[in-house]
N, CA, C and O atoms as a GROMACS GRO file, in nm:
protein
  612
    1MET      N    1   9.694  -1.429   1.016
    1MET     CA    2   9.600  -1.525   0.953
    1MET      C    3   9.668  -1.579   0.861
    1MET      O    4   9.737  -1.504   0.792
    2THR      N    5   9.670  -1.727   0.834
    2THR     CA    6   9.699  -1.735   0.692
    2THR      C    7   9.583  -1.766   0.608
    2THR      O    8   9.474  -1.796   0.658
    3SER      N    9   9.607  -1.758   0.458
    3SER     CA   10   9.530  -1.773   0.366
    3SER      C   11   9.444  -1.899   0.345
    3SER      O   12   9.522  -1.968   0.281
    4HIS      N   13   9.334  -1.970   0.359
    4HIS     CA   14   9.294  -2.079   0.309
    4HIS      C   15   9.244  -2.091   0.207
    4HIS      O   16   9.145  -2.021   0.190
    5ASN      N   17   9.285  -2.178   0.097
    5ASN     CA   18   9.184  -2.153  -0.019
    5ASN      C   19   9.126  -2.300   0.002
    5ASN      O   20   9.175  -2.391   0.068
    6LEU      N   21   8.982  -2.297  -0.089
    6LEU     CA   22   8.902  -2.391  -0.075
    6LEU      C   23   8.905  -2.524  -0.182
    6LEU      O   24   8.953  -2.509  -0.295
    7HIS      N   25   8.857  -2.637  -0.143
    7HIS     CA   26   8.900  -2.720  -0.281
    7HIS      C   27   8.831  -2.657  -0.400
    7HIS      O   28   8.786  -2.543  -0.392
    8LYS      N   29   8.823  -2.722  -0.498
    8LYS     CA   30   8.733  -2.718  -0.633
    8LYS      C   31   8.623  -2.789  -0.632
    8LYS      O   32   8.610  -2.912  -0.635
    9LYS      N   33   8.521  -2.682  -0.626
    9LYS     CA   34   8.399  -2.743  -0.617
    9LYS      C   35   8.338  -2.817  -0.695
    9LYS      O   36   8.358  -2.785  -0.812
   10ASN      N   37   8.254  -2.924  -0.679
   10ASN     CA   38   8.162  -2.973  -0.759
   10ASN      C   39   8.016  -2.974  -0.750
   10ASN      O   40   7.981  -2.865  -0.705
   11ASN      N   41   7.912  -3.051  -0.775
   11ASN     CA   42   7.764  -3.034  -0.747
   11ASN      C   43   7.735  -3.044  -0.629
   11ASN      O   44   7.626  -2.995  -0.601
   12ASN      N   45   7.802  -3.101  -0.528
   12ASN     CA   46   7.766  -3.136  -0.384
   12ASN      C   47   7.829  -3.025  -0.320
   12ASN      O   48   7.787  -3.013  -0.205
   13ASP      N   49   7.908  -2.946  -0.348
   13ASP     CA   50   7.986  -2.870  -0.259
   13ASP      C   51   7.922  -2.713  -0.240
   13ASP      O   52   7.917  -2.640  -0.339
   14ILE      N   53   7.882  -2.675  -0.133
   14ILE     CA   54   7.852  -2.531  -0.054
   14ILE      C   55   7.965  -2.484   0.020
   14ILE      O   56   8.068  -2.532   0.066
   15THR      N   57   7.906  -2.372   0.016
   15THR     CA   58   8.006  -2.258   0.118
   15THR      C   59   7.893  -2.206   0.169
   15THR      O   60   7.804  -2.159   0.098
   16LYS      N   61   7.888  -2.211   0.289
   16LYS     CA   62   7.792  -2.166   0.401
   16LYS      C   63   7.920  -2.007   0.470
   16LYS      O   64   8.041  -2.008   0.496
   17ILE      N   65   7.823  -1.905   0.475
   17ILE     CA   66   7.909  -1.805   0.556
   17ILE      C   67   7.819  -1.764   0.654
   17ILE      O   68   7.716  -1.707   0.616
   18TYR      N   69   7.844  -1.788   0.809
   18TYR     CA   70   7.776  -1.734   0.868
   18TYR      C   71   7.848  -1.602   0.941
   18TYR      O   72   7.966  -1.606   0.975
   19LEU      N   73   7.774  -1.501   0.958
   19LEU     CA   74   7.818  -1.390   1.035
   19LEU      C   75   7.846  -1.418   1.177
   19LEU      O   76   7.790  -1.512   1.234
   20LYS      N   77   7.925  -1.346   1.232
   20LYS     CA   78   7.950  -1.352   1.395
   20LYS      C   79   7.884  -1.197   1.436
   20LYS      O   80   7.889  -1.096   1.366
   21ASP      N   81   7.824  -1.211   1.564
   21ASP     CA   82   7.769  -1.089   1.654
   21ASP      C   83   7.656  -1.032   1.578
   21ASP      O   84   7.634  -0.911   1.579
   22ILE      N   85   7.584  -1.114   1.514
   22ILE     CA   86   7.444  -1.071   1.477
   22ILE      C   87   7.305  -1.120   1.564
   22ILE      O   88   7.258  -1.231   1.539
   23ASP      N   89   7.252  -1.046   1.653
   23ASP     CA   90   7.112  -1.110   1.756
   23ASP      C   91   7.034  -1.107   1.628
   23ASP      O   92   7.033  -1.033   1.530
   24ILE      N   93   6.971  -1.209   1.663
   24ILE     CA   94   6.826  -1.290   1.554
   24ILE      C   95   6.730  -1.205   1.661
   24ILE      O   96   6.692  -1.286   1.745
   25ASN      N   97   6.678  -1.075   1.688
   25ASN     CA   98   6.581  -1.036   1.751
   25ASN      C   99   6.467  -0.981   1.688
   25ASN      O  100   6.449  -0.982   1.566
   26ASN      N  101   6.378  -0.924   1.789
   26ASN     CA  102   6.258  -0.853   1.692
   26ASN      C  103   6.307  -0.755   1.589
   26ASN      O  104   6.276  -0.770   1.471
   27SER      N  105   6.380  -0.657   1.629
   27SER     CA  106   6.439  -0.554   1.538
   27SER      C  107   6.520  -0.613   1.402
   27SER      O  108   6.535  -0.544   1.300
   28PHE      N  109   6.568  -0.745   1.415
   28PHE     CA  110   6.613  -0.817   1.307
   28PHE      C  111   6.540  -0.893   1.233
   28PHE      O  112   6.594  -0.934   1.131
   29GLN      N  113   6.401  -0.936   1.259
   29GLN     CA  114   6.304  -0.965   1.165
   29GLN      C  115   6.274  -0.882   1.112
   29GLN      O  116   6.264  -0.910   0.992
   30ASP      N  117   6.237  -0.728   1.146
   30ASP     CA  118   6.197  -0.610   1.086
   30ASP      C  119   6.290  -0.612   0.946
   30ASP      O  120   6.253  -0.605   0.829
   31LYS      N  121   6.446  -0.623   1.014
   31LYS     CA  122   6.512  -0.566   0.885
   31LYS      C  123   6.497  -0.687   0.797
   31LYS      O  124   6.518  -0.653   0.681
   32ILE      N  125   6.468  -0.819   0.807
   32ILE     CA  126   6.423  -0.932   0.718
   32ILE      C  127   6.338  -0.853   0.604
   32ILE      O  128   6.367  -0.837   0.486
   33LYS      N  129   6.228  -0.812   0.676
   33LYS     CA  130   6.127  -0.749   0.615
   33LYS      C  131   6.115  -0.645   0.502
   33LYS      O  132   6.048  -0.624   0.400
   34LYS      N  133   6.232  -0.582   0.588
   34LYS     CA  134   6.267  -0.456   0.466
   34LYS      C  135   6.352  -0.527   0.389
   34LYS      O  136   6.344  -0.459   0.287
   35ILE      N  137   6.423  -0.609   0.365
   35ILE     CA  138   6.508  -0.663   0.291
   35ILE      C  139   6.412  -0.732   0.157
   35ILE      O  140   6.431  -0.726   0.035
   36LYS      N  141   6.348  -0.770   0.204
   36LYS     CA  142   6.261  -0.841   0.120
   36LYS      C  143   6.160  -0.792   0.038
   36LYS      O  144   6.099  -0.858  -0.045
   37THR      N  145   6.138  -0.629   0.071
   37THR     CA  146   6.057  -0.568   0.016
   37THR      C  147   6.111  -0.507  -0.094
   37THR      O  148   6.048  -0.473  -0.194
   38LYS      N  149   6.263  -0.490  -0.068
   38LYS     CA  150   6.367  -0.429  -0.174
   38LYS      C  151   6.439  -0.519  -0.249
   38LYS      O  152   6.530  -0.477  -0.319
   39ASN      N  153   6.403  -0.674  -0.244
   39ASN     CA  154   6.479  -0.750  -0.332
   39ASN      C  155   6.368  -0.870  -0.369
   39ASN      O  156   6.248  -0.864  -0.338
   40SER      N  157   6.424  -0.964  -0.432
   40SER     CA  158   6.318  -1.032  -0.471
   40SER      C  159   6.353  -1.175  -0.422
   40SER      O  160   6.472  -1.206  -0.415
   41TYR      N  161   6.254  -1.268  -0.388
   41TYR     CA  162   6.292  -1.385  -0.270
   41TYR      C  163   6.219  -1.486  -0.331
   41TYR      O  164   6.135  -1.467  -0.419
   42LYS      N  165   6.251  -1.598  -0.283
   42LYS     CA  166   6.144  -1.727  -0.329
   42LYS      C  167   6.148  -1.804  -0.194
   42LYS      O  168   6.252  -1.802  -0.128
   43THR      N  169   6.051  -1.864  -0.155
   43THR     CA  170   6.036  -1.960  -0.022
   43THR      C  171   6.043  -2.107  -0.078
   43THR      O  172   5.992  -2.119  -0.190
   44ILE      N  173   6.082  -2.191  -0.037
   44ILE     CA  174   6.096  -2.314  -0.042
   44ILE      C  175   6.097  -2.408   0.098
   44ILE      O  176   6.136  -2.359   0.204
   45TYR      N  177   6.063  -2.514   0.091
   45TYR     CA  178   6.041  -2.592   0.189
   45TYR      C  179   6.094  -2.725   0.196
   45TYR      O  180   6.050  -2.805   0.113
   46LYS      N  181   6.189  -2.770   0.289
   46LYS     CA  182   6.246  -2.904   0.304
   46LYS      C  183   6.218  -2.982   0.396
   46LYS      O  184   6.215  -2.934   0.509
   47LYS      N  185   6.193  -3.100   0.382
   47LYS     CA  186   6.156  -3.214   0.491
   47LYS      C  187   6.278  -3.309   0.520
   47LYS      O  188   6.334  -3.388   0.444
   48LEU      N  189   6.304  -3.277   0.661
   48LEU     CA  190   6.408  -3.336   0.720
   48LEU      C  191   6.367  -3.428   0.807
   48LEU      O  192   6.256  -3.407   0.856
   49ILE      N  193   6.438  -3.549   0.852
   49ILE     CA  194   6.403  -3.645   0.941
   49ILE      C  195   6.546  -3.678   1.026
   49ILE      O  196   6.644  -3.737   0.980
   50LEU      N  197   6.530  -3.629   1.152
   50LEU     CA  198   6.622  -3.631   1.210
   50LEU      C  199   6.618  -3.787   1.319
   50LEU      O  200   6.526  -3.818   1.395
   51THR      N  201   6.753  -3.868   1.296
   51THR     CA  202   6.721  -4.018   1.356
   51THR      C  203   6.882  -4.031   1.442
   51THR      O  204   6.981  -3.987   1.385
   52ASN      N  205   6.889  -4.070   1.529
   52ASN     CA  206   7.001  -4.128   1.583
   52ASN      C  207   7.072  -4.182   1.525
   52ASN      O  208   7.173  -4.206   1.591
   53LYS      N  209   7.075  -4.231   1.390
   53LYS     CA  210   7.163  -4.266   1.272
   53LYS      C  211   7.208  -4.164   1.167
   53LYS      O  212   7.287  -4.198   1.079
   54GLY      N  213   7.151  -4.012   1.175
   54GLY     CA  214   7.189  -3.954   1.115
   54GLY      C  215   7.064  -3.839   1.060
   54GLY      O  216   6.972  -3.810   1.136
   55ILE      N  217   7.075  -3.787   0.938
   55ILE     CA  218   7.010  -3.688   0.929
   55ILE      C  219   6.942  -3.767   0.758
   55ILE      O  220   7.019  -3.807   0.671
   56PHE      N  221   6.821  -3.773   0.750
   56PHE     CA  222   6.765  -3.768   0.607
   56PHE      C  223   6.706  -3.654   0.536
   56PHE      O  224   6.700  -3.545   0.591
   57GLU      N  225   6.653  -3.677   0.391
   57GLU     CA  226   6.562  -3.583   0.342
   57GLU      C  227   6.463  -3.616   0.275
   57GLU      O  228   6.492  -3.666   0.167
   58CYS      N  229   6.329  -3.606   0.304
   58CYS     CA  230   6.268  -3.648   0.146
   58CYS      C  231   6.233  -3.523   0.028
   58CYS      O  232   6.191  -3.408   0.038
   59VAL      N  233   6.262  -3.585  -0.056
   59VAL     CA  234   6.270  -3.515  -0.170
   59VAL      C  235   6.168  -3.580  -0.262
   59VAL      O  236   6.190  -3.701  -0.276
   60ASN      N  237   6.059  -3.531  -0.329
   60ASN     CA  238   5.940  -3.598  -0.411
   60ASN      C  239   5.907  -3.710  -0.386
   60ASN      O  240   5.877  -3.797  -0.468
   61ASP      N  241   5.910  -3.721  -0.272
   61ASP     CA  242   5.857  -3.900  -0.232
   61ASP      C  243   5.941  -4.004  -0.207
   61ASP      O  244   5.902  -4.119  -0.187
   62THR      N  245   6.081  -3.963  -0.205
   62THR     CA  246   6.195  -4.007  -0.190
   62THR      C  247   6.262  -3.992  -0.053
   62THR      O  248   6.244  -3.889   0.012
   63ILE      N  249   6.338  -4.090  -0.009
   63ILE     CA  250   6.411  -4.062   0.098
   63ILE      C  251   6.560  -4.075   0.061
   63ILE      O  252   6.611  -4.159  -0.012
   64PHE      N  253   6.624  -3.966   0.132
   64PHE     CA  254   6.786  -3.992   0.079
   64PHE      C  255   6.850  -3.973   0.221
   64PHE      O  256   6.791  -3.900   0.301
   65GLU      N  257   6.965  -4.032   0.257
   65GLU     CA  258   7.047  -4.041   0.352
   65GLU      C  259   7.122  -3.915   0.337
   65GLU      O  260   7.165  -3.894   0.223
   66ILE      N  261   7.142  -3.843   0.412
   66ILE     CA  262   7.268  -3.713   0.400
   66ILE      C  263   7.392  -3.743   0.499
   66ILE      O  264   7.409  -3.756   0.620
   67VAL      N  265   7.480  -3.746   0.366
   67VAL     CA  266   7.625  -3.780   0.455
   67VAL      C  267   7.696  -3.626   0.455
   67VAL      O  268   7.732  -3.595   0.342
   68ASN      N  269   7.716  -3.548   0.532
   68ASN     CA  270   7.806  -3.444   0.527
   68ASN      C  271   7.939  -3.433   0.583
   68ASN      O  272   7.970  -3.464   0.698
   69ASN      N  273   8.025  -3.380   0.482
   69ASN     CA  274   8.160  -3.360   0.557
   69ASN      C  275   8.185  -3.176   0.548
   69ASN      O  276   8.139  -3.089   0.475
   70GLU      N  277   8.253  -3.177   0.629
   70GLU     CA  278   8.276  -3.038   0.636
   70GLU      C  279   8.397  -2.941   0.701
   70GLU      O  280   8.432  -2.971   0.816
   71THR      N  281   8.468  -2.821   0.633
   71THR     CA  282   8.560  -2.780   0.702
   71THR      C  283   8.521  -2.635   0.702
   71THR      O  284   8.478  -2.558   0.616
   72ILE      N  285   8.552  -2.624   0.835
   72ILE     CA  286   8.540  -2.431   0.872
   72ILE      C  287   8.663  -2.346   0.880
   72ILE      O  288   8.760  -2.391   0.941
   73HIS      N  289   8.667  -2.265   0.840
   73HIS     CA  290   8.767  -2.169   0.833
   73HIS      C  291   8.709  -2.037   0.897
   73HIS      O  292   8.594  -2.002   0.873
   74GLU      N  293   8.788  -1.972   0.972
   74GLU     CA  294   8.720  -1.842   1.068
   74GLU      C  295   8.822  -1.705   1.067
   74GLU      O  296   8.937  -1.712   1.109
   75ASN      N  297   8.772  -1.597   1.021
   75ASN     CA  298   8.811  -1.473   1.082
   75ASN      C  299   8.726  -1.401   1.189
   75ASN      O  300   8.629  -1.438   1.256
   76LYS      N  301   8.800  -1.276   1.181
   76LYS     CA  302   8.714  -1.231   1.275
   76LYS      C  303   8.570  -1.157   1.291
   76LYS      O  304   8.513  -1.107   1.388
   77ASP      N  305   8.524  -1.175   1.113
   77ASP     CA  306   8.382  -1.123   1.076
   77ASP      C  307   8.290  -1.246   1.054
   77ASP      O  308   8.168  -1.229   1.066
   78PHE      N  309   8.341  -1.368   1.024
   78PHE     CA  310   8.252  -1.471   0.994
   78PHE      C  311   8.321  -1.592   1.015
   78PHE      O  312   8.435  -1.595   1.063
   79PHE      N  313   8.251  -1.700   0.979
   79PHE     CA  314   8.265  -1.833   0.952
   79PHE      C  315   8.270  -1.851   0.834
   79PHE      O  316   8.168  -1.807   0.779
   80LEU      N  317   8.360  -1.909   0.747
   80LEU     CA  318   8.330  -1.972   0.621
   80LEU      C  319   8.319  -2.118   0.626
   80LEU      O  320   8.423  -2.179   0.651
   81VAL      N  321   8.212  -2.187   0.606
   81VAL     CA  322   8.184  -2.350   0.613
   81VAL      C  323   8.182  -2.408   0.467
   81VAL      O  324   8.098  -2.376   0.382
   82HIS      N  325   8.262  -2.477   0.454
   82HIS     CA  326   8.276  -2.569   0.310
   82HIS      C  327   8.230  -2.683   0.348
   82HIS      O  328   8.275  -2.749   0.442
   83LYS      N  329   8.101  -2.722   0.251
   83LYS     CA  330   8.013  -2.848   0.321
   83LYS      C  331   8.050  -2.943   0.154
   83LYS      O  332   8.069  -2.882   0.049
   84ASN      N  333   8.052  -3.046   0.162
   84ASN     CA  334   8.044  -3.166   0.065
   84ASN      C  335   7.956  -3.245   0.110
   84ASN      O  336   7.989  -3.324   0.199
   85ILE      N  337   7.812  -3.243   0.059
   85ILE     CA  338   7.678  -3.318   0.093
   85ILE      C  339   7.688  -3.430   0.003
   85ILE      O  340   7.723  -3.422  -0.114
   86LYS      N  341   7.657  -3.525   0.060
   86LYS     CA  342   7.601  -3.663  -0.053
   86LYS      C  343   7.490  -3.728   0.025
   86LYS      O  344   7.477  -3.763   0.142
   87LYS      N  345   7.399  -3.734  -0.103
   87LYS     CA  346   7.309  -3.799  -0.057
   87LYS      C  347   7.283  -3.951  -0.099
   87LYS      O  348   7.301  -3.977  -0.218
   88HIS      N  349   7.256  -4.017  -0.044
   88HIS     CA  350   7.238  -4.160  -0.067
   88HIS      C  351   7.080  -4.214  -0.094
   88HIS      O  352   7.025  -4.211   0.017
   89LYS      N  353   6.991  -4.258  -0.187
   89LYS     CA  354   6.892  -4.316  -0.183
   89LYS      C  355   6.862  -4.407  -0.061
   89LYS      O  356   6.956  -4.480  -0.029
   90CYS      N  357   6.753  -4.415   0.010
   90CYS     CA  358   6.730  -4.485   0.149
   90CYS      C  359   6.589  -4.568   0.119
   90CYS      O  360   6.493  -4.511   0.068
   91TYR      N  361   6.587  -4.683   0.150
   91TYR     CA  362   6.446  -4.731   0.162
   91TYR      C  363   6.395  -4.751   0.284
   91TYR      O  364   6.280  -4.789   0.304
   92GLN      N  365   6.498  -4.722   0.388
   92GLN     CA  366   6.411  -4.743   0.545
   92GLN      C  367   6.476  -4.637   0.630
   92GLN      O  368   6.582  -4.580   0.605
   93ILE      N  369   6.407  -4.620   0.718
   93ILE     CA  370   6.441  -4.497   0.839
   93ILE      C  371   6.488  -4.549   0.942
   93ILE      O  372   6.454  -4.667   0.948
   94PRO      N  373   6.568  -4.509   1.050
   94PRO     CA  374   6.541  -4.559   1.177
   94PRO      C  375   6.402  -4.569   1.243
   94PRO      O  376   6.334  -4.475   1.203
   95TYR      N  377   6.323  -4.661   1.341
   95TYR     CA  378   6.218  -4.634   1.436
   95TYR      C  379   6.235  -4.486   1.490
   95TYR      O  380   6.160  -4.398   1.449
   96ASN      N  381   6.314  -4.465   1.564
   96ASN     CA  382   6.309  -4.331   1.613
   96ASN      C  383   6.346  -4.230   1.552
   96ASN      O  384   6.456  -4.230   1.497
   97TYR      N  385   6.266  -4.129   1.548
   97TYR     CA  386   6.279  -4.022   1.433
   97TYR      C  387   6.187  -3.909   1.489
   97TYR      O  388   6.093  -3.925   1.567
   98LYS      N  389   6.234  -3.783   1.431
   98LYS     CA  390   6.150  -3.666   1.449
   98LYS      C  391   6.152  -3.587   1.299
   98LYS      O  392   6.252  -3.555   1.236
   99ALA      N  393   6.014  -3.566   1.261
   99ALA     CA  394   6.038  -3.519   1.125
   99ALA      C  395   6.009  -3.343   1.136
   99ALA      O  396   5.920  -3.288   1.200
  100LEU      N  397   6.115  -3.282   1.052
  100LEU     CA  398   6.101  -3.159   1.053
  100LEU      C  399   6.034  -3.085   0.894
  100LEU      O  400   6.028  -3.136   0.782
  101LEU      N  401   5.996  -2.962   0.936
  101LEU     CA  402   5.970  -2.908   0.792
  101LEU      C  403   6.029  -2.782   0.828
  101LEU      O  404   6.008  -2.716   0.930
  102ILE      N  405   6.146  -2.743   0.681
  102ILE     CA  406   6.199  -2.632   0.742
  102ILE      C  407   6.171  -2.517   0.620
  102ILE      O  408   6.185  -2.544   0.501
  103LYS      N  409   6.132  -2.394   0.668
  103LYS     CA  410   6.073  -2.312   0.547
  103LYS      C  411   6.209  -2.247   0.535
  103LYS      O  412   6.281  -2.231   0.633
  104GLN      N  413   6.250  -2.199   0.379
  104GLN     CA  414   6.366  -2.142   0.376
  104GLN      C  415   6.315  -2.017   0.261
  104GLN      O  416   6.251  -2.039   0.159
  105GLU      N  417   6.366  -1.872   0.312
  105GLU     CA  418   6.323  -1.766   0.258
  105GLU      C  419   6.470  -1.740   0.202
  105GLU      O  420   6.557  -1.710   0.284
  106ILE      N  421   6.500  -1.748   0.081
  106ILE     CA  422   6.611  -1.723   0.001
  106ILE      C  423   6.612  -1.600  -0.082
  106ILE      O  424   6.552  -1.596  -0.190
  107ILE      N  425   6.696  -1.472  -0.022
  107ILE     CA  426   6.703  -1.354  -0.100
  107ILE      C  427   6.842  -1.372  -0.178
  107ILE      O  428   6.944  -1.427  -0.135
  108LYS      N  429   6.821  -1.306  -0.309
  108LYS     CA  430   6.968  -1.308  -0.357
  108LYS      C  431   7.004  -1.162  -0.384
  108LYS      O  432   6.917  -1.099  -0.443
  109ILE      N  433   7.108  -1.099  -0.354
  109ILE     CA  434   7.196  -0.978  -0.310
  109ILE      C  435   7.329  -0.996  -0.365
  109ILE      O  436   7.414  -1.052  -0.296
  110ASN      N  437   7.354  -0.956  -0.476
  110ASN     CA  438   7.517  -0.912  -0.531
  110ASN      C  439   7.539  -1.092  -0.539
  110ASN      O  440   7.445  -1.168  -0.560
  111ASN      N  441   7.656  -1.128  -0.522
  111ASN     CA  442   7.705  -1.252  -0.556
  111ASN      C  443   7.619  -1.362  -0.491
  111ASN      O  444   7.608  -1.476  -0.535
  112PHE      N  445   7.549  -1.304  -0.358
  112PHE     CA  446   7.519  -1.445  -0.258
  112PHE      C  447   7.373  -1.423  -0.261
  112PHE      O  448   7.309  -1.330  -0.312
  113LYS      N  449   7.324  -1.549  -0.184
  113LYS     CA  450   7.210  -1.577  -0.178
  113LYS      C  451   7.213  -1.563  -0.001
  113LYS      O  452   7.317  -1.582   0.062
  114ILE      N  453   7.100  -1.530   0.057
  114ILE     CA  454   7.093  -1.485   0.207
  114ILE      C  455   6.966  -1.616   0.215
  114ILE      O  456   6.861  -1.617   0.150
  115ILE      N  457   7.019  -1.729   0.325
  115ILE     CA  458   6.882  -1.797   0.334
  115ILE      C  459   6.887  -1.770   0.494
  115ILE      O  460   6.976  -1.757   0.579
  116PHE      N  461   6.707  -1.767   0.492
  116PHE     CA  462   6.665  -1.737   0.645
  116PHE      C  463   6.608  -1.882   0.697
  116PHE      O  464   6.487  -1.870   0.680
  117GLU      N  465   6.625  -1.972   0.735
  117GLU     CA  466   6.545  -2.084   0.786
  117GLU      C  467   6.471  -2.073   0.905
  117GLU      O  468   6.511  -2.022   1.010
  118TYR      N  469   6.354  -2.126   0.884
  118TYR     CA  470   6.260  -2.094   0.986
  118TYR      C  471   6.197  -2.219   1.047
  118TYR      O  472   6.168  -2.292   0.952
  119LEU      N  473   6.165  -2.273   1.158
  119LEU     CA  474   6.134  -2.396   1.225
  119LEU      C  475   6.032  -2.392   1.316
  119LEU      O  476   6.044  -2.378   1.438
  120GLU      N  477   5.901  -2.408   1.233
  120GLU     CA  478   5.750  -2.378   1.333
  120GLU      C  479   5.739  -2.228   1.322
  120GLU      O  480   5.717  -2.173   1.430
  121ASP      N  481   5.749  -2.155   1.222
  121ASP     CA  482   5.758  -2.026   1.199
  121ASP      C  483   5.831  -1.944   1.305
  121ASP      O  484   5.799  -1.831   1.342
  122LYS      N  485   5.924  -2.011   1.344
  122LYS     CA  486   6.030  -1.926   1.435
  122LYS      C  487   6.158  -1.929   1.329
  122LYS      O  488   6.192  -2.024   1.259
  123LEU      N  489   6.228  -1.775   1.341
  123LEU     CA  490   6.380  -1.804   1.276
  123LEU      C  491   6.444  -1.888   1.354
  123LEU      O  492   6.437  -1.874   1.476
  124HIS      N  493   6.513  -1.988   1.298
  124HIS     CA  494   6.604  -2.075   1.330
  124HIS      C  495   6.765  -2.040   1.306
  124HIS      O  496   6.849  -2.029   1.395
  125ASP      N  497   6.787  -2.026   1.160
  125ASP     CA  498   6.937  -1.998   1.129
  125ASP      C  499   6.911  -1.904   1.023
  125ASP      O  500   6.801  -1.876   0.976
  126PHE      N  501   7.039  -1.852   0.987
  126PHE     CA  502   7.066  -1.791   0.874
  126PHE      C  503   7.196  -1.779   0.865
  126PHE      O  504   7.272  -1.790   0.961
  127TYR      N  505   7.246  -1.747   0.695
  127TYR     CA  506   7.336  -1.810   0.641
  127TYR      C  507   7.370  -1.741   0.551
  127TYR      O  508   7.268  -1.677   0.523
  128LEU      N  509   7.489  -1.696   0.453
  128LEU     CA  510   7.505  -1.639   0.334
  128LEU      C  511   7.562  -1.773   0.237
  128LEU      O  512   7.659  -1.846   0.258
  129LEU      N  513   7.459  -1.776   0.119
  129LEU     CA  514   7.521  -1.891   0.064
  129LEU      C  515   7.599  -1.824  -0.069
  129LEU      O  516   7.571  -1.722  -0.133
  130ASP      N  517   7.721  -1.934  -0.086
  130ASP     CA  518   7.809  -1.880  -0.213
  130ASP      C  519   7.859  -2.003  -0.293
  130ASP      O  520   7.891  -2.107  -0.236
  131HIS      N  521   7.863  -1.988  -0.420
  131HIS     CA  522   7.891  -2.122  -0.453
  131HIS      C  523   7.992  -2.075  -0.564
  131HIS      O  524   7.991  -2.130  -0.674
  132GLY      N  525   8.088  -1.960  -0.530
  132GLY     CA  526   8.221  -1.971  -0.604
  132GLY      C  527   8.308  -2.017  -0.492
  132GLY      O  528   8.291  -2.012  -0.370
  133VAL      N  529   8.423  -2.070  -0.578
  133VAL     CA  530   8.591  -2.100  -0.461
  133VAL      C  531   8.620  -1.959  -0.438
  133VAL      O  532   8.639  -1.870  -0.520
  134LYS      N  533   8.619  -1.957  -0.289
  134LYS     CA  534   8.652  -1.827  -0.248
  134LYS      C  535   8.774  -1.887  -0.139
  134LYS      O  536   8.794  -2.002  -0.099
  135ASN      N  537   8.847  -1.753  -0.109
  135ASN     CA  538   8.954  -1.754  -0.004
  135ASN      C  539   8.914  -1.656   0.082
  135ASN      O  540   8.884  -1.540   0.054
  136ILE      N  541   8.916  -1.724   0.218
  136ILE     CA  542   8.854  -1.652   0.341
  136ILE      C  543   8.934  -1.502   0.356
  136ILE      O  544   8.870  -1.411   0.409
  137ASP      N  545   9.051  -1.478   0.316
  137ASP     CA  546   9.094  -1.382   0.333
  137ASP      C  547   9.066  -1.261   0.205
  137ASP      O  548   9.116  -1.149   0.208
  138ASP      N  549   8.990  -1.305   0.113
  138ASP     CA  550   8.981  -1.265  -0.055
  138ASP      C  551   8.895  -1.082   0.018
  138ASP      O  552   8.806  -1.069   0.102
  139PHE      N  553   8.954  -1.000  -0.041
  139PHE     CA  554   8.916  -0.872  -0.026
  139PHE      C  555   8.778  -0.865  -0.057
  139PHE      O  556   8.693  -0.880   0.030
  140ILE      N  557   8.743  -0.835  -0.212
  140ILE     CA  558   8.608  -0.852  -0.222
  140ILE      C  559   8.524  -0.942  -0.142
  140ILE      O  560   8.431  -0.886  -0.085
  141LEU      N  561   8.535  -1.071  -0.124
  141LEU     CA  562   8.469  -1.164  -0.041
  141LEU      C  563   8.425  -1.090   0.115
  141LEU      O  564   8.311  -1.093   0.162
  142ASN      N  565   8.532  -1.033   0.172
  142ASN     CA  566   8.483  -0.950   0.273
  142ASN      C  567   8.443  -0.791   0.244
  142ASN      O  568   8.390  -0.722   0.332
  143SER      N  569   8.468  -0.750   0.132
  143SER     CA  570   8.394  -0.613   0.105
  143SER      C  571   8.233  -0.626   0.117
  143SER      O  572   8.158  -0.554   0.181
  144GLU      N  573   8.193  -0.770   0.015
  144GLU     CA  574   8.059  -0.776  -0.004
  144GLU      C  575   7.990  -0.835   0.123
  144GLU      O  576   7.873  -0.806   0.148
  145ILE      N  577   8.069  -0.922   0.209
  145ILE     CA  578   8.012  -0.951   0.333
  145ILE      C  579   8.013  -0.841   0.426
  145ILE      O  580   7.953  -0.871   0.529
  146SER      N  581   8.049  -0.753   0.427
  146SER     CA  582   8.051  -0.621   0.500
  146SER      C  583   7.947  -0.539   0.465
  146SER      O  584   7.892  -0.465   0.546
  147LEU      N  585   7.916  -0.547   0.347
  147LEU     CA  586   7.775  -0.474   0.298
  147LEU      C  587   7.656  -0.549   0.324
  147LEU      O  588   7.550  -0.489   0.338
  148VAL      N  589   7.662  -0.688   0.332
  148VAL     CA  590   7.552  -0.761   0.365
  148VAL      C  591   7.506  -0.730   0.548
  148VAL      O  592   7.398  -0.700   0.599
  149ARG      N  593   7.631  -0.751   0.602
  149ARG     CA  594   7.601  -0.712   0.742
  149ARG      C  595   7.551  -0.587   0.737
  149ARG      O  596   7.442  -0.572   0.792
  150GLU      N  597   7.604  -0.484   0.682
  150GLU     CA  598   7.522  -0.325   0.716
  150GLU      C  599   7.380  -0.353   0.722
  150GLU      O  600   7.309  -0.294   0.803
  151MET      N  601   7.334  -0.438   0.641
  151MET     CA  602   7.222  -0.410   0.594
  151MET      C  603   7.118  -0.509   0.726
  151MET      O  604   7.015  -0.478   0.786
  152LEU      N  605   7.190  -0.615   0.731
  152LEU     CA  606   7.144  -0.685   0.853
  152LEU      C  607   7.160  -0.626   1.004
  152LEU      O  608   7.088  -0.671   1.094
  153ILE      N  609   7.254  -0.526   1.028
  153ILE     CA  610   7.235  -0.496   1.174
  153ILE      C  611   7.206  -0.319   1.173
  153ILE      O  612   7.187  -0.259   1.278
   0.00000   0.00000   0.00000
């Protein structure tokens, strides 16, 4: 596999790491509880509006349209998703929409934040968040991800 360097990051850039082959089941929920007892975490809520014209986010009573460009790299253990997110202030949303309240539990472990996202009190998604510029084949990155994987399986 060839090495992939990511672009230099700006304030709108994030890197999400999705681990492969992890089953979100009842025992996984127990592992989340165990990790939370051993590490500090915070809970935040995001208000999203899904429409046929895109995704909008409500922050402090202001609505933003979210424009998302992403690049995906993959190896045998994980997907590394580099996202460039731009938010544009918006004064109107399309008539047909669905409002969602996403609960995020954020746990800091080593250089990562593990984000667990819940929709209607059910685990919907989880990923690692990294703010450093990384190469998907980087030895340290892969070692740290292996440690986090061991905690979750």
